[in-house]
OpenMM code with the backbone's topology and positions (N, CA, C; nanometers):
from openmm import Vec3, app, unit

residues = "MET ARG LEU GLY ALA THR ILE PRO ASN PHE THR ALA GLU THR THR GLN GLY LYS ILE LYS PHE TYR ASP TRP LEU GLY ASP SER TRP ALA VAL LEU PHE SER HIS PRO ALA ASP PHE THR PRO VAL CYS THR THR GLU LEU GLY ARG MET ALA VAL HIS ASP HIS GLU PHE LYS LYS ARG GLY VAL LYS VAL ILE ALA HIS SER CYS ASP LYS LEU LYS SER HIS SER ASP TRP VAL ASN ASP ILE LYS SER TYR CYS MET ASP ILE PRO GLY ALA PHE PRO TYR PRO ILE ILE GLY ASP ASP LYS ARG GLU LEU ALA VAL LEU LEU ASP MET ILE ASP GLU ASP SER LYS ASP ASN GLU GLU ALA ALA LEU THR VAL ARG ALA LEU TYR ILE ILE GLY PRO ASP LYS LYS LEU LYS LEU SER MET GLN TYR PRO ALA SER THR GLY ARG ASN VAL GLU".split()
positions = [
    Vec3(-3.1108, 9.8582, 8.2578),
    Vec3(-3.0682, 9.9800, 8.2040),
    Vec3(-3.0644, 9.9750, 8.0293),
    Vec3(-3.0366, 10.0824, 8.0200),
    Vec3(-3.0424, 10.1140, 7.8436),
    Vec3(-2.8907, 10.1534, 7.8236),
    Vec3(-2.8968, 10.0853, 7.6697),
    Vec3(-2.7585, 10.1223, 7.6035),
    Vec3(-2.7133, 10.2718, 7.6247),
    Vec3(-2.5956, 10.2944, 7.6552),
    Vec3(-2.5424, 10.4104, 7.6366),
    Vec3(-2.5598, 10.4823, 7.8043),
    Vec3(-2.6521, 10.4375, 7.8661),
    Vec3(-2.6563, 10.4695, 7.9923),
    Vec3(-2.5086, 10.4526, 8.0647),
    Vec3(-2.5493, 10.5909, 8.1637),
    Vec3(-2.3821, 10.5556, 8.2530),
    Vec3(-2.4091, 10.4379, 8.4084),
    Vec3(-2.3293, 10.3858, 8.3998),
    Vec3(-2.3288, 10.2605, 8.4915),
    Vec3(-2.3262, 10.3526, 8.6267),
    Vec3(-2.3874, 10.3504, 8.7226),
    Vec3(-2.3725, 10.4198, 8.8396),
    Vec3(-2.2391, 10.3953, 8.8994),
    Vec3(-2.1592, 10.5084, 9.0020),
    Vec3(-2.0513, 10.4585, 9.0836),
    Vec3(-2.0717, 10.3804, 9.2146),
    Vec3(-2.1057, 10.2627, 9.2269),
    Vec3(-2.1393, 10.2118, 9.3071),
    Vec3(-2.0455, 10.1517, 9.4109),
    Vec3(-2.0471, 10.1437, 9.5404),
    Vec3(-1.9529, 10.0768, 9.6296),
    Vec3(-1.9857, 9.9591, 9.6904),
    Vec3(-1.9423, 9.8515, 9.6677),
    Vec3(-1.9628, 9.7047, 9.6843),
    Vec3(-1.8469, 9.6116, 9.7828),
    Vec3(-1.9023, 9.5350, 9.8608),
    Vec3(-1.8622, 9.4346, 9.9229),
    Vec3(-1.8278, 9.3112, 9.8241),
    Vec3(-1.6929, 9.2611, 9.7953),
    Vec3(-1.6589, 9.1522, 9.6947),
    Vec3(-1.5978, 9.0451, 9.7532),
    Vec3(-1.5866, 8.9585, 9.7130),
    Vec3(-1.4670, 8.8300, 9.7608),
    Vec3(-1.2972, 8.8731, 9.7378),
    Vec3(-1.2903, 8.9712, 9.7131),
    Vec3(-1.1576, 9.0687, 9.6862),
    Vec3(-1.1317, 9.1744, 9.7530),
    Vec3(-1.2544, 9.2134, 9.8320),
    Vec3(-1.2413, 9.3287, 9.9454),
    Vec3(-1.3435, 9.4205, 9.8530),
    Vec3(-1.3388, 9.5401, 9.9483),
    Vec3(-1.4311, 9.6716, 9.9040),
    Vec3(-1.4125, 9.7312, 9.7744),
    Vec3(-1.5008, 9.7717, 9.6927),
    Vec3(-1.4787, 9.8561, 9.5589),
    Vec3(-1.5506, 9.9772, 9.5458),
    Vec3(-1.4771, 10.0786, 9.5098),
    Vec3(-1.5886, 10.1865, 9.4606),
    Vec3(-1.5477, 10.1337, 9.2634),
    Vec3(-1.6461, 10.1286, 9.2335),
    Vec3(-1.6996, 10.0752, 9.0815),
    Vec3(-1.5952, 10.1310, 9.0000),
    Vec3(-1.5983, 10.2734, 8.9935),
    Vec3(-1.4983, 10.3475, 8.8684),
    Vec3(-1.3837, 10.3396, 8.9227),
    Vec3(-1.3424, 10.3564, 9.0506),
    Vec3(-1.1933, 10.3082, 9.0533),
    Vec3(-1.1352, 10.1865, 9.0065),
    Vec3(-1.2077, 10.0797, 9.0766),
    Vec3(-1.1832, 9.9312, 9.0023),
    Vec3(-1.1633, 9.9397, 8.8820),
    Vec3(-1.3006, 10.0051, 8.7983),
    Vec3(-1.2945, 10.0020, 8.6189),
    Vec3(-1.1629, 10.0718, 8.5738),
    Vec3(-1.1030, 10.1667, 8.6520),
    Vec3(-1.0237, 10.2481, 8.5871),
    Vec3(-1.0713, 10.2732, 8.4466),
    Vec3(-0.9693, 10.2741, 8.3619),
    Vec3(-1.0081, 10.3048, 8.2406),
    Vec3(-1.0274, 10.1952, 8.0941),
    Vec3(-1.0512, 10.0950, 8.1952),
    Vec3(-1.0648, 9.9384, 8.1470),
    Vec3(-1.1921, 9.9225, 8.0763),
    Vec3(-1.2021, 9.8230, 8.0117),
    Vec3(-1.3636, 9.7542, 7.9654),
    Vec3(-1.4284, 9.6665, 8.0926),
    Vec3(-1.5123, 9.6759, 8.0914),
    Vec3(-1.5564, 9.5687, 8.2279),
    Vec3(-1.6702, 9.4239, 8.1455),
    Vec3(-1.6662, 9.3457, 8.2218),
    Vec3(-1.8183, 9.2534, 8.1958),
    Vec3(-1.8538, 9.2219, 8.3452),
    Vec3(-1.9798, 9.2719, 8.3490),
    Vec3(-2.0388, 9.2716, 8.4989),
    Vec3(-2.1683, 9.1499, 8.4537),
    Vec3(-2.1699, 9.0355, 8.5516),
    Vec3(-2.2493, 8.9459, 8.4743),
    Vec3(-2.2944, 8.9129, 8.6462),
    Vec3(-2.4541, 8.8760, 8.6050),
    Vec3(-2.5157, 8.8280, 8.7446),
    Vec3(-2.5455, 8.6694, 8.7258),
    Vec3(-2.5886, 8.6089, 8.8623),
    Vec3(-2.6166, 8.4658, 8.8754),
    Vec3(-2.7164, 8.4527, 8.9924),
    Vec3(-2.8210, 8.3998, 8.9623),
    Vec3(-2.9090, 8.4037, 9.0713),
    Vec3(-2.8858, 8.3112, 9.2165),
    Vec3(-2.8231, 8.2040, 9.2095),
    Vec3(-2.7730, 8.1429, 9.3335),
    Vec3(-2.6233, 8.1111, 9.3141),
    Vec3(-2.5806, 8.0775, 9.4544),
    Vec3(-2.4689, 8.0539, 9.4791),
    Vec3(-2.5009, 7.8622, 9.4952),
    Vec3(-2.3784, 7.7918, 9.4540),
    Vec3(-2.4088, 7.6584, 9.4882),
    Vec3(-2.5025, 7.5624, 9.4260),
    Vec3(-2.5399, 7.6422, 9.2805),
    Vec3(-2.6346, 7.5524, 9.2243),
    Vec3(-2.5543, 7.5252, 9.0828),
    Vec3(-2.5835, 7.4012, 9.0169),
    Vec3(-2.4593, 7.3398, 8.9194),
    Vec3(-2.5049, 7.4608, 8.8189),
    Vec3(-2.5864, 7.5312, 8.7430),
    Vec3(-2.5604, 7.6026, 8.6077),
    Vec3(-2.4626, 7.7085, 8.6516),
    Vec3(-2.5145, 7.7931, 8.7729),
    Vec3(-2.4358, 7.8812, 8.8266),
    Vec3(-2.3092, 7.8408, 8.8499),
    Vec3(-2.2671, 7.7639, 8.8821),
    Vec3(-2.1457, 7.6875, 8.9252),
    Vec3(-2.0698, 7.6577, 8.7704),
    Vec3(-2.0848, 7.6204, 8.6960),
    Vec3(-2.0431, 7.6202, 8.5549),
    Vec3(-1.9999, 7.7336, 8.4788),
    Vec3(-2.1111, 7.8329, 8.4905),
    Vec3(-2.0537, 7.9545, 8.4434),
    Vec3(-1.9655, 8.0246, 8.4789),
    Vec3(-1.9545, 8.0240, 8.6229),
    Vec3(-1.8894, 8.1024, 8.7209),
    Vec3(-1.7504, 8.0505, 8.6764),
    Vec3(-1.7336, 7.8983, 8.6787),
    Vec3(-1.6019, 7.8433, 8.6443),
    Vec3(-1.5510, 7.8532, 8.5114),
    Vec3(-1.6071, 7.8519, 8.4301),
    Vec3(-1.5809, 7.8619, 8.2823),
    Vec3(-1.5063, 8.0003, 8.2684),
    Vec3(-1.6215, 8.1127, 8.3015),
    Vec3(-1.5473, 8.2660, 8.3025),
    Vec3(-1.4416, 8.2666, 8.3676),
    Vec3(-1.3803, 8.2089, 8.4961),
    Vec3(-1.2579, 8.1850, 8.5482),
    Vec3(-1.1425, 8.1207, 8.4740),
    Vec3(-1.1680, 8.0309, 8.3888),
    Vec3(-1.1081, 7.9773, 8.2964),
    Vec3(-1.0460, 8.0408, 8.1984),
    Vec3(-1.1597, 8.0906, 8.1691),
    Vec3(-1.1445, 8.1852, 8.0271),
    Vec3(-1.0866, 8.3383, 8.0512),
    Vec3(-1.0589, 8.3389, 8.1749),
    Vec3(-1.0264, 8.5143, 8.2079),
    Vec3(-0.8917, 8.5744, 8.1803),
    Vec3(-0.7961, 8.4547, 8.1460),
    Vec3(-0.6906, 8.4895, 8.0677),
    Vec3(-0.7430, 8.5986, 7.9464),
    Vec3(-0.8133, 8.5470, 7.8976),
    Vec3(-0.8306, 8.5731, 7.7693),
    Vec3(-0.9015, 8.6987, 7.7717),
    Vec3(-0.9887, 8.7206, 7.8406),
    Vec3(-0.9905, 8.8923, 7.9089),
    Vec3(-0.9229, 9.0062, 7.9431),
    Vec3(-0.8324, 8.9694, 8.0216),
    Vec3(-0.7233, 8.9835, 8.0615),
    Vec3(-0.5968, 9.0777, 7.9623),
    Vec3(-0.5866, 8.9249, 7.8371),
    Vec3(-0.5122, 8.9818, 7.7312),
    Vec3(-0.5738, 9.0836, 7.6534),
    Vec3(-0.7090, 9.1115, 7.6912),
    Vec3(-0.8007, 9.2395, 7.5914),
    Vec3(-0.8056, 9.3669, 7.7019),
    Vec3(-0.7503, 9.3606, 7.7819),
    Vec3(-0.7742, 9.4851, 7.8754),
    Vec3(-0.9091, 9.4739, 7.9531),
    Vec3(-0.9695, 9.3792, 7.9633),
    Vec3(-1.1121, 9.3336, 7.9917),
    Vec3(-1.1128, 9.2860, 8.1297),
    Vec3(-1.1801, 9.3535, 8.2315),
    Vec3(-1.1792, 9.3161, 8.3924),
    Vec3(-1.3482, 9.2491, 8.4027),
    Vec3(-1.3248, 9.1472, 8.4827),
    Vec3(-1.4604, 9.0686, 8.4920),
    Vec3(-1.4990, 9.1112, 8.6472),
    Vec3(-1.6237, 9.1081, 8.6586),
    Vec3(-1.6952, 9.0862, 8.8050),
    Vec3(-1.8274, 9.0756, 8.7836),
    Vec3(-1.8458, 8.9564, 8.8896),
    Vec3(-1.9576, 8.8854, 8.9074),
    Vec3(-2.0285, 8.9270, 9.0023),
    Vec3(-2.1947, 8.8961, 9.0380),
    Vec3(-2.2630, 8.9761, 9.1030),
    Vec3(-2.3830, 8.8767, 9.1575),
    Vec3(-2.4388, 8.8434, 9.2821),
    Vec3(-2.5480, 8.7716, 9.2925),
    Vec3(-2.6154, 8.7982, 9.3940),
    Vec3(-2.7336, 8.7847, 9.4657),
    Vec3(-2.7928, 8.8450, 9.5938),
    Vec3(-2.7724, 8.7748, 9.6958),
    Vec3(-2.6808, 8.6759, 9.6905),
    Vec3(-2.6091, 8.5875, 9.7983),
    Vec3(-2.5142, 8.6661, 9.9049),
    Vec3(-2.5035, 8.6186, 10.0458),
    Vec3(-2.4045, 8.6842, 10.1167),
    Vec3(-2.2264, 8.6949, 10.0579),
    Vec3(-2.1718, 8.7420, 10.0877),
    Vec3(-2.0220, 8.7554, 10.0516),
    Vec3(-1.9786, 8.6313, 10.1302),
    Vec3(-2.0028, 8.5748, 10.2554),
    Vec3(-1.9596, 8.4267, 10.3008),
    Vec3(-2.0362, 8.3076, 10.1989),
    Vec3(-2.0928, 8.3502, 10.1458),
    Vec3(-2.1659, 8.2535, 10.0590),
    Vec3(-2.0522, 8.2328, 9.9659),
    Vec3(-2.0549, 8.3362, 9.8802),
    Vec3(-1.9533, 8.3385, 9.7756),
    Vec3(-1.8207, 8.3133, 9.8012),
    Vec3(-1.7841, 8.3440, 9.9043),
    Vec3(-1.6398, 8.3276, 9.9092),
    Vec3(-1.6283, 8.1500, 9.9649),
    Vec3(-1.7081, 8.0974, 10.0369),
    Vec3(-1.7079, 7.9372, 10.0249),
    Vec3(-1.7360, 7.8606, 9.8890),
    Vec3(-1.8023, 7.9549, 9.8070),
    Vec3(-1.8872, 7.8615, 9.6844),
    Vec3(-1.7113, 7.8597, 9.5880),
    Vec3(-1.6572, 7.9356, 9.5998),
    Vec3(-1.5724, 7.9534, 9.4952),
    Vec3(-1.4650, 7.8516, 9.5339),
    Vec3(-1.4520, 7.7898, 9.6147),
    Vec3(-1.3645, 7.6560, 9.6590),
    Vec3(-1.3964, 7.5440, 9.5701),
    Vec3(-1.5908, 7.5306, 9.5899),
    Vec3(-1.6709, 7.4583, 9.4961),
    Vec3(-1.6416, 7.4814, 9.3599),
    Vec3(-1.6596, 7.6159, 9.3137),
    Vec3(-1.5691, 7.6252, 9.1907),
    Vec3(-1.4902, 7.5592, 9.1431),
    Vec3(-1.3717, 7.5625, 9.2480),
    Vec3(-1.2316, 7.5458, 9.1746),
    Vec3(-1.2248, 7.3721, 9.1845),
    Vec3(-1.3313, 7.3224, 9.2499),
    Vec3(-1.3367, 7.1985, 9.2364),
    Vec3(-1.3603, 7.1087, 9.1434),
    Vec3(-1.4754, 7.2001, 9.0891),
    Vec3(-1.5532, 7.1553, 8.9601),
    Vec3(-1.4427, 7.1891, 8.8496),
    Vec3(-1.4232, 7.3153, 8.8365),
    Vec3(-1.3377, 7.3389, 8.7297),
    Vec3(-1.1753, 7.3357, 8.7451),
    Vec3(-1.1255, 7.2371, 8.7346),
    Vec3(-0.9824, 7.2239, 8.8045),
    Vec3(-0.8955, 7.2511, 8.7350),
    Vec3(-0.9075, 7.3300, 8.5976),
    Vec3(-0.8257, 7.3978, 8.5138),
    Vec3(-0.8249, 7.5524, 8.5292),
    Vec3(-0.8746, 7.5980, 8.6473),
    Vec3(-0.8752, 7.7346, 8.6497),
    Vec3(-0.7342, 7.7544, 8.7658),
    Vec3(-0.6131, 7.8224, 8.6722),
    Vec3(-0.4675, 7.8527, 8.7264),
    Vec3(-0.4823, 7.9454, 8.8621),
    Vec3(-0.4182, 7.8853, 8.9267),
    Vec3(-0.4171, 8.0050, 9.0800),
    Vec3(-0.5388, 8.0249, 9.1623),
    Vec3(-0.5169, 8.1341, 9.2243),
    Vec3(-0.6294, 8.2011, 9.2744),
    Vec3(-0.7787, 8.2469, 9.1920),
    Vec3(-0.8875, 8.2319, 9.2537),
    Vec3(-1.0049, 8.2820, 9.1975),
    Vec3(-0.9422, 8.3878, 9.1016),
    Vec3(-0.9877, 8.4268, 8.9650),
    Vec3(-0.9128, 8.5455, 8.9163),
    Vec3(-1.0257, 8.6785, 8.9284),
    Vec3(-1.1351, 8.6650, 8.9717),
    Vec3(-1.2368, 8.7870, 8.9683),
    Vec3(-1.2988, 8.8219, 9.0714),
    Vec3(-1.3525, 8.9107, 9.1075),
    Vec3(-1.4318, 8.9450, 9.2983),
    Vec3(-1.5858, 8.9112, 9.2194),
    Vec3(-1.6569, 8.8281, 9.3310),
    Vec3(-1.8013, 8.8464, 9.3655),
    Vec3(-1.8513, 8.9176, 9.4239),
    Vec3(-1.9355, 8.9822, 9.3612),
    Vec3(-2.0179, 9.1224, 9.4777),
    Vec3(-2.1291, 9.0353, 9.5320),
    Vec3(-2.1251, 9.0794, 9.6918),
    Vec3(-2.2189, 9.0596, 9.7927),
    Vec3(-2.3263, 9.1179, 9.7694),
    Vec3(-2.4581, 9.1138, 9.7823),
    Vec3(-2.5495, 9.1970, 9.7424),
    Vec3(-2.7066, 9.1117, 9.7993),
    Vec3(-2.6779, 9.0663, 9.9252),
    Vec3(-2.8075, 9.0194, 9.9947),
    Vec3(-2.9246, 9.1158, 9.9711),
    Vec3(-2.8970, 9.2388, 10.0153),
    Vec3(-3.0017, 9.3014, 10.0413),
    Vec3(-3.0831, 9.3670, 9.9159),
    Vec3(-3.0301, 9.3309, 9.7687),
    Vec3(-3.0422, 9.3565, 9.6422),
    Vec3(-3.0594, 9.4931, 9.5902),
    Vec3(-2.9550, 9.5697, 9.6953),
    Vec3(-2.9512, 9.7148, 9.6154),
    Vec3(-2.9237, 9.7072, 9.5167),
    Vec3(-2.7958, 9.6759, 9.4996),
    Vec3(-2.7338, 9.6732, 9.3538),
    Vec3(-2.7981, 9.6456, 9.2439),
    Vec3(-2.8593, 9.5246, 9.3078),
    Vec3(-2.9438, 9.4448, 9.1596),
    Vec3(-3.0555, 9.5456, 9.1295),
    Vec3(-3.1043, 9.6207, 9.2003),
    Vec3(-3.2436, 9.6687, 9.1895),
    Vec3(-3.1742, 9.7882, 9.1110),
    Vec3(-3.0607, 9.8493, 9.1669),
    Vec3(-2.9766, 10.0002, 9.0710),
    Vec3(-2.9720, 9.9688, 8.9394),
    Vec3(-2.9054, 9.8285, 8.8896),
    Vec3(-2.8414, 9.7838, 8.7778),
    Vec3(-2.9992, 9.7392, 8.7034),
    Vec3(-3.1171, 9.7095, 8.7405),
    Vec3(-3.2034, 9.6473, 8.6773),
    Vec3(-3.1982, 9.4994, 8.6519),
    Vec3(-3.1261, 9.4356, 8.7556),
    Vec3(-3.1258, 9.2963, 8.7083),
    Vec3(-3.2429, 9.1912, 8.7842),
    Vec3(-3.3257, 9.2403, 8.8627),
    Vec3(-3.4302, 9.1832, 8.9171),
    Vec3(-3.5426, 9.1259, 8.8466),
    Vec3(-3.5657, 8.9455, 8.8573),
    Vec3(-3.6990, 8.9086, 8.8017),
    Vec3(-3.7771, 8.8676, 8.9026),
    Vec3(-3.8941, 8.9700, 8.9107),
    Vec3(-3.9853, 8.9485, 9.0378),
    Vec3(-4.0994, 8.8127, 9.0000),
    Vec3(-4.0517, 8.7597, 8.8955),
    Vec3(-4.1176, 8.6235, 8.8562),
    Vec3(-4.0404, 8.5087, 8.9193),
    Vec3(-3.8875, 8.5348, 8.9607),
    Vec3(-3.8225, 8.4218, 9.0008),
    Vec3(-3.8085, 8.4404, 9.1565),
    Vec3(-3.8327, 8.3936, 9.2437),
    Vec3(-3.8142, 8.3826, 9.3900),
    Vec3(-3.7350, 8.2661, 9.4732),
    Vec3(-3.6721, 8.3190, 9.5664),
    Vec3(-3.5892, 8.2126, 9.6372),
    Vec3(-3.6965, 8.1485, 9.7286),
    Vec3(-3.6181, 8.0633, 9.8390),
    Vec3(-3.6687, 8.0073, 9.9457),
    Vec3(-3.7326, 8.0930, 10.0416),
    Vec3(-3.7385, 8.2251, 10.0140),
    Vec3(-3.7674, 8.3230, 10.1245),
    Vec3(-3.8234, 8.4092, 10.0698),
    Vec3(-3.8809, 8.3664, 9.9296),
    Vec3(-3.9785, 8.4650, 9.8222),
    Vec3(-3.9183, 8.6007, 9.8236),
    Vec3(-3.7891, 8.6231, 9.8050),
    Vec3(-3.7456, 8.6980, 9.7951),
    Vec3(-3.6759, 8.7049, 9.6352),
    Vec3(-3.6757, 8.8124, 9.5538),
    Vec3(-3.6499, 8.8203, 9.3984),
    Vec3(-3.5494, 8.7963, 9.3919),
    Vec3(-3.5068, 8.6996, 9.2986),
    Vec3(-3.3963, 8.6461, 9.1923),
    Vec3(-3.3178, 8.7316, 9.1322),
    Vec3(-3.2081, 8.7526, 9.0765),
    Vec3(-3.1318, 8.8432, 8.9990),
    Vec3(-3.1750, 8.7394, 8.8720),
    Vec3(-3.1980, 8.8047, 8.7279),
    Vec3(-3.1767, 8.7324, 8.6069),
    Vec3(-3.0085, 8.7242, 8.6000),
    Vec3(-2.9735, 8.6317, 8.4948),
    Vec3(-2.8905, 8.5849, 8.4184),
    Vec3(-2.8060, 8.7177, 8.3438),
    Vec3(-2.7649, 8.8369, 8.4022),
    Vec3(-2.7603, 8.9568, 8.3274),
    Vec3(-2.6013, 8.9860, 8.2881),
    Vec3(-2.5608, 9.0239, 8.1919),
    Vec3(-2.4029, 9.0089, 8.1386),
    Vec3(-2.4262, 9.1813, 8.0966),
    Vec3(-2.3416, 9.2325, 8.1725),
    Vec3(-2.3211, 9.3827, 8.0908),
    Vec3(-2.1839, 9.4107, 8.0823),
    Vec3(-2.1844, 9.4626, 7.9115),
    Vec3(-2.0495, 9.5073, 7.8736),
    Vec3(-2.0174, 9.6875, 7.9202),
    Vec3(-1.9553, 9.7100, 7.9791),
    Vec3(-1.8987, 9.8648, 8.0104),
    Vec3(-1.7934, 9.8980, 7.9749),
    Vec3(-1.8019, 10.0310, 7.8857),
    Vec3(-1.6623, 10.0808, 7.8179),
    Vec3(-1.5616, 10.1555, 7.9394),
    Vec3(-1.4954, 10.2060, 7.8791),
    Vec3(-1.3944, 10.2950, 7.9873),
    Vec3(-1.4595, 10.4319, 7.9977),
    Vec3(-1.5540, 10.4479, 7.8966),
    Vec3(-1.6146, 10.5742, 7.9492),
    Vec3(-1.7386, 10.5432, 8.0742),
    Vec3(-1.7281, 10.4280, 8.1191),
    Vec3(-1.8514, 10.3957, 8.2377),
    Vec3(-1.9822, 10.3804, 8.1853),
    Vec3(-2.0033, 10.3571, 8.0107),
    Vec3(-2.1307, 10.3817, 7.9627),
    Vec3(-2.1780, 10.2137, 7.9381),
    Vec3(-2.3095, 10.1632, 7.9404),
    Vec3(-2.3367, 10.0593, 7.9138),
    Vec3(-2.3577, 10.0142, 7.7351),
    Vec3(-2.2078, 9.9190, 7.7028),
    Vec3(-2.2082, 9.8972, 7.5674),
    Vec3(-2.2853, 9.7907, 7.5241),
    Vec3(-2.2985, 9.6569, 7.5993),
    Vec3(-2.4055, 9.5779, 7.5680),
    Vec3(-2.4858, 9.5374, 7.6904),
    Vec3(-2.6126, 9.4612, 7.6355),
    Vec3(-2.6902, 9.4375, 7.7584),
    Vec3(-2.7631, 9.3293, 7.7106),
    Vec3(-2.7342, 9.1940, 7.7921),
    Vec3(-2.8065, 9.0910, 7.7736),
    Vec3(-2.8796, 9.0377, 7.8937),
    Vec3(-2.9892, 8.9773, 7.8827),
    Vec3(-3.0591, 8.9332, 8.0115),
    Vec3(-3.1518, 8.8002, 7.9641),
    Vec3(-3.1152, 8.6927, 8.0873),
    Vec3(-3.1598, 8.5832, 8.0697),
    Vec3(-3.2769, 8.5436, 8.1963),
    Vec3(-3.3419, 8.4777, 8.1701),
    Vec3(-3.4409, 8.4508, 8.2792),
    Vec3(-3.3228, 8.3449, 8.3981),
    Vec3(-3.3398, 8.3390, 8.5225),
    Vec3(-3.2989, 8.2177, 8.6220),
    Vec3(-3.2849, 8.0901, 8.5692),
    Vec3(-3.4269, 8.0434, 8.5077),
    Vec3(-3.4157, 7.9489, 8.4576),
    Vec3(-3.3138, 7.8687, 8.3254),
    Vec3(-3.2624, 7.9954, 8.2506),
    Vec3(-3.1773, 7.9502, 8.1034),
    Vec3(-3.0285, 7.9899, 8.1435),
    Vec3(-2.9770, 7.8681, 8.1136),
    Vec3(-2.8230, 7.8858, 8.1880),
    Vec3(-2.7332, 7.9897, 8.0279),
    Vec3(-2.6171, 7.9914, 8.0217),
    Vec3(-2.5281, 8.0945, 7.9634),
    Vec3(-2.4260, 7.9601, 7.8881),
    Vec3(-2.3790, 7.9674, 7.7783),
    Vec3(-2.2626, 7.9109, 7.7408),
    Vec3(-2.1496, 8.0270, 7.7334),
    Vec3(-2.0121, 8.0148, 7.8125),
    Vec3(-1.9411, 8.0787, 7.7903),
    Vec3(-1.8336, 8.0803, 7.7121),
    Vec3(-1.8359, 7.9502, 7.6662),
    Vec3(-1.7404, 7.8911, 7.5431),
    Vec3(-1.7614, 7.9758, 7.4392),
] * unit.nanometer
topology = app.Topology()
chain = topology.addChain("A")
for resn in residues:
    res = topology.addResidue(resn, chain)
    for name in ("N", "CA", "C"):
        topology.addAtom(name, app.Element.getBySymbol(name[0]), res)
């Protein structure tokens, strides 16, 4: 996706229920980020640290949502692992994780890395991070290969 492009108004199943993106976003800013696979050490630390710092995003009126091509059930089970690793996450897991096992949203948002495959030879998502404005336009885009972790701190 190019800077300034309008993010599509997609519908998705998340760990916090079904969303329509524009309704979920409202008039807020958002951070939408993807990870290659659940239950992996780097992804666990990334999502955990984002959860620990979620209050900082909320203070600034920014909503956080994560995405990967794993099944929703995997995300729900994994949240317990993340909370065990990052014991300083206060209360319930603070942001939704989108389940996109058919990779439809990943393709729509240009998050697929054809060079990185899972055990079934399906392309993984890159580690993408998109900042989306209240006008639903892409304000910042960063993409890393699946092999490269990010530091949330």
